[in-house]
N, C-alpha and C positions, 0 to 999 in steps of 0.2 A: 504494498499499500503506499502511495504517497505521502508525504509527509507534509504537504502546503496546501490548500483548496483554495481557490477564490471562488467567493459564493456572492452571484445576484442575488438579492434576497428580495421580501415583498411581493413572493405569491406564494399560494396555498399549495401545500401537498398533499397531494390525491394518488389513490392507487392501493396496491394490496402488496402485502412483505408478507413472508413467512419466519418465525421464531423456531429456535429449534433448543436442545436440551439449557438449561440452567448453568451458565457461569460459575454460581456459588455452590453448585452439585455435582457437576461433571469431573474436575479433577480429582475432589474427595472421593468419589465412588472410582477413578484410576487408580487412588491407592489404595483403595481396598482390596485391589485384585490380588494385591501383593501379600494379603494372609491367608488365600485360598493355595490350595496345593495342586489345583487344576485348572485351566483355563479358563476365563471369563469372556462374555460378551456383551458390550455396553452400546447400547443404538439412541437415534435421536441426538449425535454428539453435533456441536457447532464447531466448524474450522475458526478457532479464536486462538489467540496469541498463549492464553494459559495451557490449552491443550498440547501445543508444541511443546511448552515447557516440560511438563508434566510428561508427556511422552520421552523425551531424552531423560529425563532424571531415572526414570523407570529402565530404560534403556542402558544408561549406565549400571543399572545394579544387575542387569543379564535379564531381564525380561524383554520378551519378543512382543513387539507391538506391531501390530497392522493393522494400520488407520483408510477403510474405505471412504474419501471425502465426499465421493459423488452421492453416497444414500447416508451417511454420516452413521458409519458401523466401526465401532472398535474391536479389536482381537486380542486381548492382553494374555500371555501363555509367561507365569510365574514359577515355572519350574525349574527353572535354574539361575536364582536368585546369588547372587555374591556381591562382595564390598566396592565400592568407586574411590577413585583416588577424588583426594579434598579438592585438586584444583579444578578438576572436572565437574566438579558437583556446583563448585562456586561459579564457574562459567556459565553453566546452564541454567542455572537457577535465576541470574540477573536481578531484576527487581520482584522478581514474586516472591509472595510470603507460603506459598505450598509447601515447600521444604520441611515446614516445621511439622506436618501432617505425616510425615515419613517415619518420626521416632519410633512409635509404638508398634507399627509392621516389621520395620527393620530390627527391632529389639528382638520380636518372636524369632524373624528368621533367621539373624546374623549375631545376634546378641550383643550388637554395637551399632551406632548411628552416628554419622555427623552433619551437623545443620551450620550452613554458612550464613555470615550475617544476613539480616532479614532486610528486604526493602517493600514494596507496596506504595502504595497514593499517599501521597503526605495530607492527610484529613483528621490526625490526632496520632496520639502517641502508640494506639494498641501495642501494648507490652506484651512481652509471649510469658510472663511472669506465671499466668495462669498454667500456659502449658507446660513449663517449666515442673512447678509446684507439682502439679497433676503427675507426672511423670513418676517424680522423687516419692511421692506417696504412693505409686505401684511398686516400689524397690529401686527404681532405677538412679545410678549414679550418675550427676550432671557436673562436667567438668568444663571450665571457660577455657578455649586457646586461642592464639592468635587466628583472627578471619573466623570464627566461629564455636560451636559446641560442641564436644565430643560428650556421647552418653553412654553408658554399658548397663547390662542388668547381671551381677557377678553372680547373684542369689536368685535369679529368675524373677517373673512378674507374677503379683498376686494381688487379688483383689482388695478393696479400700473404700472408705467412704471419703467424699469429697463434695464441698458444698461452694459453689459460685456466689463471691461477692457480688456477681453483675452475670444475668444470663448472655457469656460469652459465647458465639457461636464457633467461633474456632475453638475455642476449651473445650464447649461438649463433643466438637469432632473428634478433637485429640483423646477425650476419655474415651468415647465408644470406639476409636481405632485399638486402642491398648488393651481395653478390658474386656473385650472380645475374646481372646486367647488368654489372658491372666488366670491363674487358678482362683478358685473360689467368687464368692458374688461382690460386686461393685455396685453403690448406691452413690448417683450422683444428683445431689438436691440445687435447688435455681438453675437449671438447665436451659438451653436456649429450646426451643419448640418450633422454628420457623419451618414451613413446608421443606426446604432441603434437607434439614436435620431428618426429618421424617422419612424421606425419600432415600437418604444413606440408612436408616433404620432397616427400610423394607430391602435395600441391596443387603446387610448383614444377616437378616432374617434369612434370605434367601440361600447364604452359603453356609447355613447352620447355627449361627447365632441364637442365643436365649435374652430375648431383652423386652423390657415393659415399661410402658410411658405412661405414670399416671397423672391425673388432672394438675397437681399440686407443685409441678414442672421437676417431678422427680423419676429419674430414670432408672432401672435396675437392670443391670446387665450379671448375669450368669454365665461365667468362665467354662468355654469347652475346650475339648483335647485337639480337635483341628477343624480347619474350615475348607471347603470346596467352591469352585468358580462359580460365578452367577451368571443368568442370562436377564438383562434388564433393560427397559427401555425410561430413558431418562425425563425427569417432569421438564416443560417449559419452562423459558427463563421469564419471569412475571416481571423483572426490573426491565429489560430491554421493550416487552409490551409495553408496559406503563410510559416508557421513554417515547416510543412513537405516538402512545395517546395525546400525550402532552404535548407532541412536533404537531399535532393533526391541531390541538386546541390553539397553541402560539399562533399559528399560521393561517387559522380559518380555514384548515382543511376537511379530508375525508378520507381516515387510513383504515383500510380492513387489516387484522395483525392477524393471519392464518398460524394455529397452534396456540394461541392465548389461551389460558383456563380461566374461567370467573372464580371458581371456588379459592383458588391462591391468590385471587386481586381483589376479593370482596371490599377491603379497608380503602384502598383506592379508587375502584369503580364508586363508592358510596362519596368520596372527596371529590372526584371527576364529575359527578352529577351534581353537588351542592357548587361547585364553580359555575356551572352553568353548561358544560357538557352534554353530547347526547352519545349514547352506546346502544348496540343491538347484539347480545350475545346468540351466537350461530352455532352450528353443530360443529364444526371445524376451526372456532376461533372467535373474537370481536372487533365490530367494527366501531370505529370510533371517529365523532366528527362534530363542527362547532354547526349549532344550528341556526346562528345569526344572531343579532341583538347585542347585549351587553353581557361581558363576564363578570360575575360575583366576585366582590371581595371576602374573604374567610379568614377564620382564625383555625391553624392545625399544629399540631405537635408530633414528632415524630416518635416512635418507640420500636421495642422489641415486638416481635408477634405474639397476641395479632394485632397489634397497633399499626400505626402506618411507617412503612418501611423508610428507614433514612436514604436508603438506595432513590426511592421516589421522589425528594423533598426537592433536588435540584432541579430535574425537570420541570416540575410543578411552577417553581417559582418563576420559570422564564412566562409561564402563561400566567401567571399571576399579575408581571407586569402589565398585562393587559385586559387587569378587571377593574371595575369602578369600585373605587373607594381604597381604604386601609385594608390590607393583609397583614397578619402576625402569623410567623413561622417559628416554632421554638422546636429547636435541635436537640434531642439529649441523649443520642445514640454516642454521635463523633463531637470531641470537642473544636474541630477545625475546619467545619465543613460549608463554611461560606465566604470561603477565599475566591472561590469565583465569581463572587457578586461585583467585583471590581469592575470587571470586563464589562458587565450587564451595566453599570453606572457609567463607564466611558460611552457605552450605544445609547446613552438618553434614560435610562432607568433611573428611579428614584427607590434605592434600596440602603434604608439606614441601618448599621448593625448595633447591636448592645450586649453589653455582658450579664446583664440581669435576666432571669427566668420570666418570659414572657408570657407564658401559659399558664395554665390554670393550676398547677402546682408546681414548686420548687423541685428542682430534677439534681442529680449529683454533682453538676458544674455551678450550682448556686457558690457565691462568691468564691469560686476557685479563680476569677479573673479570665474567663475564656470568652471569647466574642462567640455566642452560641444562641442570639436570637434577632431576627430581622422582621424589619416593619417595610412594606413595599405600598407604595403607592402609585396609583395606576387608573386608567389608563396612560401611558405614555408612549409616545409613538419612538421606535426604535431606529437609529442609522448605522449604517456600515460602520467598521474599525478594523484594525489590525490587532489581532487576539492571539495570543500565546496560550495552548492547551494546557492546565494543570495539573489534571487527574482524569481518571477514566470518566467519572459521571459529570463531573464540570465541564469536561470536554466535551461530551453529547450537548451538554447545558448549553455554551458556547454556539455549538453548530446549530442548533435550534433558534437562537437568539438572533443568529447571521441570517437564518434562513426568512426569518421574520421582519429583520428589518431591512428600509428601503436603502438602497444604494450598495455598494460593493463591499466586501469585508474579506479581509486575507487571515485566513486560522492555519494557524502552524502548531506543528505537534500531532497530526492526525491520528499518528500510527498508534499515539496512547488508546486512541477509541476502541483500534481493532483488539486491544487485551480481552473486551467483555461483548462486543457487536460485529457478529459474523457478517461478511460481505457487506459492511458499511457503505461502502462508496456504489457499488451495485445497488443497493436498497434505496437510496437516495435518488439513481436514475430512476428507477421502477416507481418513484412517486414524483415524477417531474420537477425535481427540482434541477435549477440553474447554476450550474458549477463546473470550473474546470481545475483538472490537476497543475500543479505550478512544478516544474522541473526542475 
């Protein structure tokens, strides 16, 4: 994918695109294949950078990976798992944070794991303390080394009790991937229960794991002696689906998102309708469109599932710049998620940021000096500008703004979007966007 696009905005996006498996699930299911002693098959896999990164890391560890890109089917054969060289792991990992989830499976298969220093989008600290504390509680030995962390299990891994101070998705995934082969019972309290987590539970259950999920965010895992491979179709990417929905709203367009699933998007759909958007749930997707007239301002707060997903917030903010009145957005999941609004203000939006909790209840960032609330006044005409993409979701939001704005925008760093949006520029073409790749 080219790194720079020249976008001629001010025209609506109309047409039909398809979303495949969720970026926040597929790489984790790929890692889970390490736990089985027979091959796995994962379908509905998108062609995104994170899939390439995990494929490379699996191959470094001796896993045979065969990806049929045309139909989105991955064949993963872990029968010859082996240790990888530290330098190779570091080179393949790049800015991805996925390698931390290799720890549990590699400890079970090899007795050790090395995790390089982690990258990822700059939207908050996202410390790996939860992960390391979880691994230690299973009996792992964690040693900090130059360039990363070396982890061993000298006495084997055993079931444990873990209580998370916050429903961290990554820490929940780490616990699941480690506990399924640990001896004894593991009880995880305060777990994340996002749809992507539940799909990972489904994969592990297909492999032979015994996992129960209670309504109070407690997950219990009974360790088993061995796991086998799985056959599974990934749940659709609800973040990408919502991103295109917001693009339809911001540009006054009409976009049908094939593959979108209503049950996983209930909270978003309610918010979309309150703002003034229209949608129609189809047998094979969801159609989103701007019905005309004024969009309505709204007060929203992000939260862990089943609340409003933090990754839905940024594209929605662009649409809210075109809503009549004052909208309030209180971000409670990541403390640095409003950096993308600088570019919006440069384009003519009126977004003011605050350190205070502007939501109905104080959040964990109260009095922590983080800018985590926003007030958006609208509607404000947007005009073209030169934009540098800061992160994955913010980058898509910048593209929505450029497409909605009058005039021409130059958007740099487009390759960041490919981490989570399959065939991004091809989908723009399908929606009749006016843009040109800059060599």
